[in-house]
N, CA, C and O atoms as a GROMACS GRO file, in nm:
protein
  400
    1UNK      N    1 -18.693  19.278 -12.549
    1UNK     CA    2 -18.569  19.335 -12.530
    1UNK      C    3 -18.527  19.456 -12.630
    1UNK      O    4 -18.538  19.446 -12.752
    2UNK      N    5 -18.479  19.565 -12.566
    2UNK     CA    6 -18.404  19.657 -12.640
    2UNK      C    7 -18.250  19.632 -12.666
    2UNK      O    8 -18.172  19.612 -12.573
    3UNK      N    9 -18.203  19.637 -12.830
    3UNK     CA   10 -18.080  19.626 -12.803
    3UNK      C   11 -18.036  19.732 -12.875
    3UNK      O   12 -18.103  19.782 -12.966
    4UNK      N   13 -17.910  19.778 -12.835
    4UNK     CA   14 -17.847  19.929 -12.874
    4UNK      C   15 -17.744  19.868 -12.967
    4UNK      O   16 -17.677  19.770 -12.936
    5UNK      N   17 -17.735  19.935 -13.087
    5UNK     CA   18 -17.604  19.887 -13.186
    5UNK      C   19 -17.518  20.012 -13.188
    5UNK      O   20 -17.544  20.127 -13.152
    6UNK      N   21 -17.394  19.952 -13.246
    6UNK     CA   22 -17.271  20.056 -13.245
    6UNK      C   23 -17.320  20.171 -13.320
    6UNK      O   24 -17.278  20.281 -13.286
    7UNK      N   25 -17.429  20.158 -13.449
    7UNK     CA   26 -17.444  20.272 -13.511
    7UNK      C   27 -17.525  20.353 -13.428
    7UNK      O   28 -17.519  20.473 -13.455
    8UNK      N   29 -17.596  20.323 -13.338
    8UNK     CA   30 -17.698  20.426 -13.225
    8UNK      C   31 -17.605  20.481 -13.132
    8UNK      O   32 -17.629  20.590 -13.079
    9UNK      N   33 -17.462  20.392 -13.100
    9UNK     CA   34 -17.394  20.466 -13.009
    9UNK      C   35 -17.297  20.574 -13.087
    9UNK      O   36 -17.240  20.658 -13.017
   10UNK      N   37 -17.276  20.574 -13.228
   10UNK     CA   38 -17.199  20.635 -13.311
   10UNK      C   39 -17.291  20.779 -13.333
   10UNK      O   40 -17.246  20.893 -13.338
   11UNK      N   41 -17.413  20.744 -13.344
   11UNK     CA   42 -17.510  20.837 -13.378
   11UNK      C   43 -17.502  20.929 -13.230
   11UNK      O   44 -17.478  21.050 -13.223
   12UNK      N   45 -17.522  20.862 -13.149
   12UNK     CA   46 -17.541  20.984 -12.999
   12UNK      C   47 -17.419  21.036 -12.999
   12UNK      O   48 -17.418  21.157 -12.978
   13UNK      N   49 -17.278  20.967 -13.022
   13UNK     CA   50 -17.175  21.029 -12.973
   13UNK      C   51 -17.162  21.164 -13.064
   13UNK      O   52 -17.124  21.272 -13.017
   14UNK      N   53 -17.194  21.146 -13.184
   14UNK     CA   54 -17.214  21.241 -13.288
   14UNK      C   55 -17.272  21.377 -13.216
   14UNK      O   56 -17.212  21.484 -13.206
   15UNK      N   57 -17.411  21.344 -13.166
   15UNK     CA   58 -17.503  21.431 -13.138
   15UNK      C   59 -17.449  21.515 -13.022
   15UNK      O   60 -17.451  21.638 -13.021
   16UNK      N   61 -17.396  21.432 -12.920
   16UNK     CA   62 -17.317  21.495 -12.814
   16UNK      C   63 -17.197  21.549 -12.842
   16UNK      O   64 -17.136  21.587 -12.742
   17UNK      N   65 -17.139  21.566 -12.952
   17UNK     CA   66 -17.005  21.606 -13.008
   17UNK      C   67 -16.889  21.548 -12.889
   17UNK      O   68 -16.802  21.613 -12.830
   18UNK      N   69 -16.918  21.418 -12.881
   18UNK     CA   70 -16.810  21.324 -12.784
   18UNK      C   71 -16.760  21.224 -12.897
   18UNK      O   72 -16.833  21.156 -12.969
   19UNK      N   73 -16.634  21.226 -12.898
   19UNK     CA   74 -16.553  21.134 -12.993
   19UNK      C   75 -16.509  20.986 -12.936
   19UNK      O   76 -16.416  20.965 -12.858
   20UNK      N   77 -16.576  20.909 -12.981
   20UNK     CA   78 -16.556  20.745 -12.938
   20UNK      C   79 -16.462  20.673 -13.050
   20UNK      O   80 -16.458  20.703 -13.169
   21UNK      N   81 -16.387  20.568 -12.982
   21UNK     CA   82 -16.345  20.469 -13.068
   21UNK      C   83 -16.402  20.343 -13.092
   21UNK      O   84 -16.487  20.319 -13.005
   22UNK      N   85 -16.388  20.243 -13.186
   22UNK     CA   86 -16.474  20.134 -13.202
   22UNK      C   87 -16.495  20.059 -13.094
   22UNK      O   88 -16.597  19.999 -13.060
   23UNK      N   89 -16.373  20.068 -13.031
   23UNK     CA   90 -16.375  19.956 -12.899
   23UNK      C   91 -16.506  20.024 -12.804
   23UNK      O   92 -16.605  19.960 -12.770
   24UNK      N   93 -16.483  20.147 -12.777
   24UNK     CA   94 -16.584  20.227 -12.689
   24UNK      C   95 -16.720  20.181 -12.751
   24UNK      O   96 -16.806  20.123 -12.683
   25UNK      N   97 -16.734  20.208 -12.874
   25UNK     CA   98 -16.864  20.231 -12.929
   25UNK      C   99 -16.926  20.073 -12.875
   25UNK      O  100 -17.024  20.061 -12.801
   26UNK      N  101 -16.865  19.985 -12.917
   26UNK     CA  102 -16.896  19.835 -12.854
   26UNK      C  103 -16.944  19.805 -12.711
   26UNK      O  104 -17.042  19.746 -12.666
   27UNK      N  105 -16.838  19.868 -12.656
   27UNK     CA  106 -16.864  19.879 -12.510
   27UNK      C  107 -16.987  19.934 -12.434
   27UNK      O  108 -17.050  19.890 -12.338
   28UNK      N  109 -17.004  20.071 -12.528
   28UNK     CA  110 -17.117  20.158 -12.496
   28UNK      C  111 -17.245  20.062 -12.538
   28UNK      O  112 -17.320  20.028 -12.446
   29UNK      N  113 -17.269  20.022 -12.653
   29UNK     CA  114 -17.355  19.929 -12.698
   29UNK      C  115 -17.388  19.843 -12.589
   29UNK      O  116 -17.488  19.857 -12.518
   30UNK      N  117 -17.300  19.753 -12.576
   30UNK     CA  118 -17.330  19.662 -12.446
   30UNK      C  119 -17.379  19.702 -12.333
   30UNK      O  120 -17.472  19.643 -12.278
   31UNK      N  121 -17.324  19.801 -12.286
   31UNK     CA  122 -17.371  19.877 -12.152
   31UNK      C  123 -17.495  19.908 -12.178
   31UNK      O  124 -17.581  19.852 -12.110
   32UNK      N  125 -17.529  19.991 -12.268
   32UNK     CA  126 -17.673  20.046 -12.268
   32UNK      C  127 -17.759  19.951 -12.299
   32UNK      O  128 -17.867  19.975 -12.246
   33UNK      N  129 -17.760  19.842 -12.371
   33UNK     CA  130 -17.852  19.714 -12.382
   33UNK      C  131 -17.869  19.652 -12.254
   33UNK      O  132 -17.980  19.618 -12.214
   34UNK      N  133 -17.756  19.635 -12.184
   34UNK     CA  134 -17.766  19.574 -12.030
   34UNK      C  135 -17.860  19.680 -11.924
   34UNK      O  136 -17.940  19.638 -11.840
   35UNK      N  137 -17.834  19.794 -11.946
   35UNK     CA  138 -17.899  19.907 -11.882
   35UNK      C  139 -18.068  19.888 -11.891
   35UNK      O  140 -18.148  19.859 -11.802
   36UNK      N  141 -18.094  19.920 -12.062
   36UNK     CA  142 -18.218  19.903 -12.097
   36UNK      C  143 -18.310  19.740 -12.048
   36UNK      O  144 -18.431  19.724 -12.030
   37UNK      N  145 -18.215  19.657 -12.039
   37UNK     CA  146 -18.278  19.511 -11.992
   37UNK      C  147 -18.322  19.508 -11.843
   37UNK      O  148 -18.412  19.443 -11.790
   38UNK      N  149 -18.231  19.598 -11.790
   38UNK     CA  150 -18.258  19.621 -11.609
   38UNK      C  151 -18.409  19.728 -11.631
   38UNK      O  152 -18.506  19.711 -11.557
   39UNK      N  153 -18.411  19.812 -11.716
   39UNK     CA  154 -18.515  19.900 -11.718
   39UNK      C  155 -18.636  19.844 -11.775
   39UNK      O  156 -18.744  19.886 -11.734
   40UNK      N  157 -18.633  19.736 -11.883
   40UNK     CA  158 -18.743  19.651 -11.906
   40UNK      C  159 -18.816  19.561 -11.790
   40UNK      O  160 -18.937  19.543 -11.775
   41UNK      N  161 -18.702  19.509 -11.707
   41UNK     CA  162 -18.796  19.441 -11.603
   41UNK      C  163 -18.893  19.503 -11.491
   41UNK      O  164 -18.963  19.443 -11.410
   42UNK      N  165 -18.878  19.633 -11.509
   42UNK     CA  166 -18.925  19.709 -11.426
   42UNK      C  167 -19.091  19.729 -11.470
   42UNK      O  168 -19.187  19.755 -11.397
   43UNK      N  169 -19.088  19.710 -11.598
   43UNK     CA  170 -19.236  19.722 -11.666
   43UNK      C  171 -19.331  19.604 -11.614
   43UNK      O  172 -19.454  19.611 -11.614
   44UNK      N  173 -19.238  19.471 -11.558
   44UNK     CA  174 -19.299  19.384 -11.518
   44UNK      C  175 -19.347  19.364 -11.367
   44UNK      O  176 -19.396  19.268 -11.309
   45UNK      N  177 -19.318  19.478 -11.332
   45UNK     CA  178 -19.370  19.500 -11.153
   45UNK      C  179 -19.506  19.554 -11.153
   45UNK      O  180 -19.535  19.642 -11.234
   46UNK      N  181 -19.598  19.505 -11.062
   46UNK     CA  182 -19.733  19.542 -11.053
   46UNK      C  183 -19.734  19.616 -10.960
   46UNK      O  184 -19.722  19.575 -10.844
   47UNK      N  185 -19.749  19.748 -10.995
   47UNK     CA  186 -19.775  19.860 -10.907
   47UNK      C  187 -19.934  19.918 -10.886
   47UNK      O  188 -19.959  20.032 -10.846
   48UNK      N  189 -20.020  19.830 -10.917
   48UNK     CA  190 -20.170  19.893 -10.947
   48UNK      C  191 -20.202  19.947 -10.803
   48UNK      O  192 -20.254  20.058 -10.794
   49UNK      N  193 -20.175  19.874 -10.689
   49UNK     CA  194 -20.175  19.947 -10.556
   49UNK      C  195 -20.077  20.009 -10.474
   49UNK      O  196 -20.076  20.003 -10.350
   50UNK      N  197 -19.999  20.065 -10.542
   50UNK     CA  198 -19.900  20.160 -10.509
   50UNK      C  199 -19.897  20.305 -10.523
   50UNK      O  200 -19.841  20.346 -10.625
   51UNK      N  201 -19.947  20.391 -10.442
   51UNK     CA  202 -19.971  20.514 -10.448
   51UNK      C  203 -19.828  20.577 -10.500
   51UNK      O  204 -19.716  20.537 -10.469
   52UNK      N  205 -19.866  20.697 -10.599
   52UNK     CA  206 -19.753  20.758 -10.630
   52UNK      C  207 -19.641  20.826 -10.539
   52UNK      O  208 -19.700  20.877 -10.444
   53UNK      N  209 -19.530  20.843 -10.530
   53UNK     CA  210 -19.426  20.898 -10.439
   53UNK      C  211 -19.376  21.009 -10.527
   53UNK      O  212 -19.326  21.002 -10.639
   54UNK      N  213 -19.402  21.120 -10.445
   54UNK     CA  214 -19.321  21.234 -10.533
   54UNK      C  215 -19.207  21.283 -10.440
   54UNK      O  216 -19.114  21.345 -10.493
   55UNK      N  217 -19.204  21.260 -10.294
   55UNK     CA  218 -19.118  21.324 -10.209
   55UNK      C  219 -19.085  21.199 -10.091
   55UNK      O  220 -19.176  21.157 -10.019
   56UNK      N  221 -18.966  21.156 -10.082
   56UNK     CA  222 -18.962  21.007 -10.012
   56UNK      C  223 -18.903  21.072  -9.862
   56UNK      O  224 -18.935  21.012  -9.759
   57UNK      N  225 -18.814  21.199  -9.851
   57UNK     CA  226 -18.744  21.198  -9.760
   57UNK      C  227 -18.830  21.307  -9.641
   57UNK      O  228 -18.791  21.307  -9.524
   58UNK      N  229 -18.926  21.380  -9.676
   58UNK     CA  230 -18.970  21.431  -9.554
   58UNK      C  231 -18.942  21.594  -9.529
   58UNK      O  232 -18.996  21.671  -9.449
   59UNK      N  233 -18.833  21.617  -9.631
   59UNK     CA  234 -18.770  21.757  -9.601
   59UNK      C  235 -18.826  21.866  -9.696
   59UNK      O  236 -18.862  21.853  -9.813
   60UNK      N  237 -18.825  21.966  -9.627
   60UNK     CA  238 -18.897  22.095  -9.677
   60UNK      C  239 -18.776  22.198  -9.736
   60UNK      O  240 -18.654  22.196  -9.730
   61UNK      N  241 -18.853  22.269  -9.784
   61UNK     CA  242 -18.755  22.380  -9.860
   61UNK      C  243 -18.702  22.444  -9.733
   61UNK      O  244 -18.772  22.451  -9.633
   62UNK      N  245 -18.586  22.489  -9.737
   62UNK     CA  246 -18.529  22.545  -9.636
   62UNK      C  247 -18.463  22.709  -9.671
   62UNK      O  248 -18.400  22.776  -9.589
   63UNK      N  249 -18.491  22.741  -9.785
   63UNK     CA  250 -18.457  22.887  -9.823
   63UNK      C  251 -18.545  22.948  -9.789
   63UNK      O  252 -18.663  22.913  -9.794
   64UNK      N  253 -18.488  23.078  -9.738
   64UNK     CA  254 -18.548  23.209  -9.673
   64UNK      C  255 -18.596  23.267  -9.794
   64UNK      O  256 -18.566  23.255  -9.913
   65UNK      N  257 -18.698  23.347  -9.718
   65UNK     CA  258 -18.764  23.448  -9.826
   65UNK      C  259 -18.684  23.553  -9.871
   65UNK      O  260 -18.625  23.626  -9.792
   66UNK      N  261 -18.676  23.568 -10.011
   66UNK     CA  262 -18.582  23.686 -10.039
   66UNK      C  263 -18.640  23.838  -9.989
   66UNK      O  264 -18.738  23.885 -10.047
   67UNK      N  265 -18.593  23.891  -9.912
   67UNK     CA  266 -18.601  24.032  -9.876
   67UNK      C  267 -18.507  24.120  -9.896
   67UNK      O  268 -18.388  24.088  -9.904
   68UNK      N  269 -18.555  24.250  -9.909
   68UNK     CA  270 -18.453  24.343  -9.950
   68UNK      C  271 -18.426  24.435  -9.815
   68UNK      O  272 -18.518  24.484  -9.751
   69UNK      N  273 -18.305  24.450  -9.786
   69UNK     CA  274 -18.270  24.497  -9.645
   69UNK      C  275 -18.217  24.640  -9.688
   69UNK      O  276 -18.101  24.662  -9.725
   70UNK      N  277 -18.294  24.714  -9.680
   70UNK     CA  278 -18.236  24.865  -9.747
   70UNK      C  279 -18.080  24.922  -9.667
   70UNK      O  280 -17.980  24.957  -9.729
   71UNK      N  281 -18.097  24.917  -9.518
   71UNK     CA  282 -17.975  24.966  -9.469
   71UNK      C  283 -17.864  24.901  -9.505
   71UNK      O  284 -17.760  24.967  -9.499
   72UNK      N  285 -17.855  24.772  -9.547
   72UNK     CA  286 -17.727  24.696  -9.592
   72UNK      C  287 -17.710  24.740  -9.758
   72UNK      O  288 -17.600  24.710  -9.806
   73UNK      N  289 -17.782  24.790  -9.825
   73UNK     CA  290 -17.756  24.841  -9.955
   73UNK      C  291 -17.653  25.000  -9.977
   73UNK      O  292 -17.637  25.098  -9.904
   74UNK      N  293 -17.610  24.969 -10.085
   74UNK     CA  294 -17.530  25.086 -10.114
   74UNK      C  295 -17.587  25.130 -10.237
   74UNK      O  296 -17.655  25.061 -10.312
   75UNK      N  297 -17.549  25.273 -10.256
   75UNK     CA  298 -17.618  25.325 -10.381
   75UNK      C  299 -17.543  25.298 -10.514
   75UNK      O  300 -17.428  25.256 -10.499
   76UNK      N  301 -17.579  25.310 -10.618
   76UNK     CA  302 -17.484  25.312 -10.730
   76UNK      C  303 -17.381  25.394 -10.737
   76UNK      O  304 -17.270  25.358 -10.777
   77UNK      N  305 -17.412  25.525 -10.693
   77UNK     CA  306 -17.310  25.624 -10.678
   77UNK      C  307 -17.187  25.568 -10.590
   77UNK      O  308 -17.074  25.578 -10.638
   78UNK      N  309 -17.204  25.517 -10.480
   78UNK     CA  310 -17.081  25.457 -10.391
   78UNK      C  311 -17.027  25.362 -10.422
   78UNK      O  312 -16.907  25.344 -10.405
   79UNK      N  313 -17.110  25.278 -10.476
   79UNK     CA  314 -17.066  25.168 -10.585
   79UNK      C  315 -16.957  25.194 -10.672
   79UNK      O  316 -16.851  25.134 -10.655
   80UNK      N  317 -16.972  25.290 -10.780
   80UNK     CA  318 -16.893  25.368 -10.856
   80UNK      C  319 -16.805  25.419 -10.800
   80UNK      O  320 -16.700  25.391 -10.858
   81UNK      N  321 -16.788  25.495 -10.696
   81UNK     CA  322 -16.735  25.625 -10.658
   81UNK      C  323 -16.561  25.596 -10.651
   81UNK      O  324 -16.487  25.694 -10.663
   82UNK      N  325 -16.497  25.448 -10.631
   82UNK     CA  326 -16.373  25.411 -10.646
   82UNK      C  327 -16.333  25.360 -10.814
   82UNK      O  328 -16.217  25.352 -10.855
   83UNK      N  329 -16.419  25.338 -10.873
   83UNK     CA  330 -16.419  25.283 -11.032
   83UNK      C  331 -16.325  25.374 -11.098
   83UNK      O  332 -16.335  25.496 -11.090
   84UNK      N  333 -16.215  25.301 -11.177
   84UNK     CA  334 -16.092  25.372 -11.251
   84UNK      C  335 -16.209  25.444 -11.381
   84UNK      O  336 -16.214  25.563 -11.412
   85UNK      N  337 -16.279  25.351 -11.428
   85UNK     CA  338 -16.359  25.398 -11.562
   85UNK      C  339 -16.496  25.360 -11.528
   85UNK      O  340 -16.526  25.247 -11.491
   86UNK      N  341 -16.573  25.451 -11.542
   86UNK     CA  342 -16.736  25.407 -11.553
   86UNK      C  343 -16.792  25.476 -11.688
   86UNK      O  344 -16.717  25.554 -11.747
   87UNK      N  345 -16.927  25.450 -11.741
   87UNK     CA  346 -17.011  25.509 -11.842
   87UNK      C  347 -17.130  25.494 -11.790
   87UNK      O  348 -17.167  25.386 -11.745
   88UNK      N  349 -17.199  25.590 -11.790
   88UNK     CA  350 -17.364  25.607 -11.753
   88UNK      C  351 -17.388  25.517 -11.669
   88UNK      O  352 -17.465  25.424 -11.693
   89UNK      N  353 -17.310  25.537 -11.532
   89UNK     CA  354 -17.360  25.419 -11.436
   89UNK      C  355 -17.305  25.277 -11.418
   89UNK      O  356 -17.325  25.216 -11.313
   90UNK      N  357 -17.244  25.229 -11.507
   90UNK     CA  358 -17.172  25.096 -11.508
   90UNK      C  359 -17.015  25.089 -11.523
   90UNK      O  360 -16.951  25.165 -11.596
   91UNK      N  361 -16.975  25.016 -11.467
   91UNK     CA  362 -16.835  24.994 -11.441
   91UNK      C  363 -16.771  24.959 -11.612
   91UNK      O  364 -16.830  24.884 -11.690
   92UNK      N  365 -16.668  25.017 -11.635
   92UNK     CA  366 -16.616  24.970 -11.772
   92UNK      C  367 -16.464  24.909 -11.742
   92UNK      O  368 -16.376  24.964 -11.675
   93UNK      N  369 -16.458  24.785 -11.808
   93UNK     CA  370 -16.343  24.737 -11.810
   93UNK      C  371 -16.280  24.669 -11.936
   93UNK      O  372 -16.353  24.644 -12.032
   94UNK      N  373 -16.162  24.642 -11.937
   94UNK     CA  374 -16.089  24.605 -12.059
   94UNK      C  375 -16.147  24.467 -12.117
   94UNK      O  376 -16.170  24.366 -12.051
   95UNK      N  377 -16.166  24.486 -12.253
   95UNK     CA  378 -16.219  24.369 -12.323
   95UNK      C  379 -16.104  24.241 -12.331
   95UNK      O  380 -15.995  24.251 -12.386
   96UNK      N  381 -16.147  24.138 -12.273
   96UNK     CA  382 -16.068  24.000 -12.273
   96UNK      C  383 -16.124  23.920 -12.366
   96UNK      O  384 -16.246  23.899 -12.365
   97UNK      N  385 -16.039  23.863 -12.463
   97UNK     CA  386 -16.059  23.790 -12.556
   97UNK      C  387 -15.971  23.686 -12.576
   97UNK      O  388 -15.857  23.715 -12.612
   98UNK      N  389 -16.008  23.543 -12.554
   98UNK     CA  390 -15.927  23.430 -12.511
   98UNK      C  391 -15.964  23.321 -12.623
   98UNK      O  392 -16.078  23.278 -12.632
   99UNK      N  393 -15.867  23.283 -12.701
   99UNK     CA  394 -15.897  23.181 -12.789
   99UNK      C  395 -15.858  23.054 -12.765
   99UNK      O  396 -15.746  23.041 -12.716
  100UNK      N  397 -15.943  22.927 -12.795
  100UNK     CA  398 -15.894  22.801 -12.726
  100UNK      C  399 -15.788  22.724 -12.816
  100UNK      O  400 -15.738  22.619 -12.776
   0.00000   0.00000   0.00000
């Protein structure tokens, strides 16, 4: 049985940069330990005669092939025609800096 300690939770929260209280450390340690107990039980299941399953729904990819339709395209010149400010074929916009 795998037991997760408060120190392990503290270390994980530090790595994830998520602050946790002492009470939360206790709750997470207990919750993680219970979860790992359930996972450990899965190792006891005999799956010798079970074939691996990679896809269970039978669904297939429904994405269309990416095709360029030239008559729907506009030229770079047309795209920039109403731009207030442009430089070497690109839009120029004001710099926006935000501090947290």
